N, C-alpha and C positions, 0 to 999 in steps of 0.2 A: 505493498498501502504507502500512493508515495502522499504525504501530507501537505502543505504552502512551504513550501521554500524556505519563507521568512520566518517560521514559528521552530525550525528544527534544534535550534541552539536559543530557543528564548527560556530564560531562566524561569523556575516558578516561584511562584511567588511563597516565602516564609514569617506564616505569623509567629507571634509571640509563642513561644513553647506552654501546651496543657501544663496544667497543676499537677493532674494525675500521672503524664509522664515524664516529668520529673521526679515524682515520689517514687515511681516502678524504678526510674533509671538509679538514683543515686539514696536508695533504702532509706529517705526523709519521709517524719512522720506530720511535721508541718512544713508549706510552704505557701510562701508571699508571691503574688503576681503582679508585676508592676511595669510589663512588659507591652502591654496592648490597647494603653488608653483607654481601658474601662472605667465605668462609675464604679468605684469600691462601695458603697450605698446602693447600689443597685436600683431598680424601677420605683415608681409611688406604688403605696398600699395599693390605691384603687387602679394599681396597672393590673398587682397581681390579681387582685378580685375578678375582677372584668376579663380576664384568661383563665381560670378557672371557673367562673360562669358560663365562659364561650365553649370550654369542654365537649360538653354533649352535643355538638355539632360538629363534629371531627369530620360525619360522614359526606358532608355539606362543602362542595367547591367553596371556594372563600369570591368575594364577589369581585371579577375583573377591575373593574372602573374604581375598586374603592371608596364607594361612591359618598356615604356615612364620614369618614376618616377626610376625605377631599372637602366637601362642604366644612368639616368641623375647620381645618387648617387655613383652609381660604379665609373662613370669619378672623382666625388667629390673626393673621398675616398681611390683612388686610388688601388681597389679592381675587381673583371671580378664579371659579371650580377649572375652567377649562388655562387655568396659567401652572395647573398642578401636574406633574406624574408621579407615581409610585413607583419604588422599586426593590431588588433585592438587595437591600444595604443601597448609601448612594454611589456604592462601587458600578453598581448595574447599569445606573443611569451613564456613567463614562463612558460603559463597554457600548450603549444604546447609543450615544451621540457619537461614537468611532464606529460602530455600524452603518446609522444613519447618513454621516454626511463626508467618511474620508474614499479618496480611491486612491492606489496605488501609486504614490509619488505625490501624493498630496504634502504638504510641509503643516508642522505643528510644534508650536512652541512652550516649551515650560523652563523652571528651573533648574540646575543640576542637579541637585537635590533638595528632592521633594515627594508629595508622595507617588509612589514606584507605580501606579496602577493606568497612570495619565500616559506615561512610554510603552507598556507592556501591550495593551489596546492598541493604541497606535502600528505597535510591531505587527498586531495578527493581522491590520488593515491593511497590511503596506505604506503608511503615511511615513514620512522621512522626521523624526524626532532632531530638532533643532535645541538644544539644552545649555542656557544661558547662564554663567557664571552667579550665586546669589553675590550679592555686596554684605559682608557682615552680618550671614545666615540670613538674607532680606530681601526679598524680588527686586532685583534691579530692573526696573520699570521700562527706564532711560535705554537700556540696552536691549531688552526683549523688544521695545518698539521697533530698532533699528534693525530687528533680526527679523521686521514682515516683508516677504516677498511679496509677489502675484500668486505666489503658490500656496501660500499661507492661509490654512482654513481655519484653524480654531487656537487660543494660547488661553493653557490656561496659569489660573491663579490660587495657590492655594492660601487664605485669607483664614485665620493665623497657619503657619507654615509647618506641615510636618515631613520633617522633625522636629526642625530649629524651635519652632512654637514663636516664631517672633511676624510680627503683622503689618502691612500696608496700609498707614493713614491713609482716611478719606480723602484730605485734601489733594496727597499722591495720585489713588486710584480713579480720581474724577477728573483730574490733566490727562492721565492715560487714558481713560476712555473715550474721553475727547479728541485724541488723536490719533485710532485705531481708526484702520478703514471699516466703513458701513457694513460689507460684504465678508467679517472677519469677525469669527465667534469668539464670545470672550468667555471663560469656564471659571466660576468665582466658587470655591469651592470652600463653604462655611459649616464645615462639621463642627469644628468648635465653636460658631460665634457664641454661644448662648454662654458659656466658659468668660467671655471676655471682658473685663471692666474698665480699658484705659477710654480714654473720651475723644480720642482721634479714631477713635474706630469708626468703618463705616456700616452702615447696615446693605445689603448688599441690596433686600428688597426692595425697599426705596429708593433705590437705583434704577429700578428695571421699566417705569416709565418712562423714561427719559432716555436708557438706551435698546433701542427694539434686539441687540447681538447680543443682548448679556443673557447667561443662563442659572442660576443659584444655584447652587446645592447645600444640601443640609440632611442630617440624619437621626434617628432616632437612639443609635446605637451609642452615643456618646453620654452626653447628660442627663439624659431621659434614661440611661440603661437599659434598653430594649437591646443591646448587643447580638443576642442567642438567637431574637426571631428575625434578623435582618431585615430591616425596613427602615427607608432613607426617599427621598424626593428629593424633583426637581423644580423648579420655579422659572417662568419663563413666558416670551408674549404666545400666545395660543398658535400661532404659525409652525413657531419652532416645537412646541407641546406634542402639534399634530403630528410634524414628523418622525419624533422619536418615538410616539406611540407606533406610531405602522411600521415598527423595526423589534416591540416588545414580545413577548411572549403571553397569549390572554392571562393568566394566573400566577402570576411574579410575585405574589405577595400573599400568607398564608393568613386563614381567617384570626388566629390565636395575634400574629401582628397587630391586622389590623384595629384590634379589638382593647389589644394592651397599649397603641399607640394612641386609639380615641380618648382612651381615659388617660392615658400618660398626661397628653396636648393638656386637659380638662383641669389638671394640679399644677399651675403655675406655681402655687407656695412651695412643693417638693422641689421643683427646679430652683426656684431663688433659693432656698436652702440648701442645695448642692454646690449652686455657684459661690455661698456665701464658703462653705467648706473648703471648697476647692480652693479659694484665695486664700482661707488662711495655711491649708497644706503649702500652697507656690511661697508663703512667708517663713514659714516653718525649714522647707528645703533648702531654699534660697541663704538663709541666716544659718544654715546648716553650710553649705557652702565656702560661705565667704568664711568662714571658723576657719575652714581648713585648707584657706588661699586655693579654691577651686575655681577655675572660669566658669560660666556658662552664660547661655542667653537668653535675653528675657521674655518671660513665659508667659504668654496669652492662654493658653488653650490648659487641657490639664495635664502637660506633661512637660518636664526640662531637660535639656540637653547642657549637659556638664562633662568638662573636661578633666579626664581622670588621669591624663598627662601617661599613661602608659596603653599601650595596646589593648582596643579597647574589651577585642576577643579575648586576649586574657581576663580582662577584671570581669568580664562576664561568666567566665566559666568560675574564676573565684567565688565570684557572687554563687552563684547558682548550686555550688556543694555546701552553702550554710542556708538552702533553701530561698532565694530570692533572687526573683525572675526578671530580668532588666532586658532591654534592647542594647543590640552592637550591631556592628558590621556596616556603618554608613562610609561608605566609601569615596570621601569628601573630608572625613571627620574621623580619621581611624581611631582618633584617641579620645572619641567623646562616646559618651552612653547616653540612652533615651531612656528616662525613667517616667512611669507615670507618677502624680498626686495620687497617691495615697490616703487613707485615712492618718488620724495621728500615731496609733501607736505602729501601720504598718511603716509609716515614715521614718518612724523611730526604730523600730528595726534594722530598716531597709544600713540609714547611715550608720547604725554600730555595724552592720556587716560591711559596710566601705570601710571605714574605719580599719577595720581588721584587716580588710584584704591590702590596701592603702599601705600601710606597715608590713606584710606580710610579703608583699611586693616588692618591699623597698618603694616606695613612689617618691619622687624628690619635689616636695613642695613648699 
C-alpha cells in the first residue's frame, strides 16, 4: 500500500505521559501530572451532574449540529448560531481548516515554536509551512507579515502561545490584522484565553465583526476541565463556518461532551474561581523560580516554561522518577521544561522535586 508521500516521515504527536503508565513503568504509587495543561480542579460539579444524567441516553446518536450548545454558546459570546462550529477538541477544527482550504503547495505561516498541530495538519495536506522565529518567546508579527506571499492561505497565532505562554497584546494584533491581505485567513488560537488576566490581552471574539478573514478557536478542555470529553469550537463568519462544516464528520462531538459543556458554560462562577486559583498558582511558581534563580517566560495561560539550565530531557527523566510528569523536548528551547500550574500542594511537590533534581544534577544556578 502506498500512502501519501508527504506523511511518510511525519512525526506522531506525543502527548504528556499518562499517570497510569508512569506508575506501572516506575513502580510508583503516587504520580502528579503537570504535563498537559489540564485543569487540576476538574470540571464544574454541575457539568459532572449533567454528564451522569445523560448516561441513560448512550444508545442515542448525539445531535450532529449541537443545537442546544450552539445556542447557549452564541448567547454567551454575543454572536449568532451560524458563527460557531464544534469539534472533537479545537485541534479537530484545525484539521478541518486545513482539509477545507489547503491545496498542495499552498503556504501557511506560524511561529517556529508553537502548537505542533498546525504544522502536522498542513503537512498532511501538502501545504508548505513557513516557520517564523519567536522574538523573546513571543510571536513576531512584523516578521510573519513579511513572510506573506501570493501563495499564503492561513496564518496561525497561538495566543497565549503554547508552549511559551506569552501573549500578543491587542494593539499589536489589531495593527497586524489591518495589514494582512483580506484573502489570507488568520486563525487566532485562544485555547487558554479564559486564564489571561493581563489587561492588554485582546478578546478575539470582539474582533470578528471587523475582520471577516479571522477565525477564533477555543476549547472546553482547559479552564472548563473537560479534556477527556474532547470538545472545542471555532468562531468565524458564517461563510467560513459553512465551508468548514462541509468537511466535518456528522457526529464529531459526543452526547456526553455536549451535555457537560452546556452545564460547564452555565457555571461561570466556577470558571472565575479556577481563574483565580490559577493566578495564585502562577505567583507561587514564579516566586519559587526566582528563589532558585531560574529564568522563565511570562505566564498567561495555565502553564509556565522555565529554563532549568540543563538538558531538559534529563531533568524530565529525573522528575519522572520522583513521580512528577512535566513536558520537555522543545526543539528550540532544549534547556526549558513546560510545567502546568497545579494546585498549591502539587506545585509544592513539583518545586521540592525540582530542587532535588537540580542539586543532584549539579545544575549551575
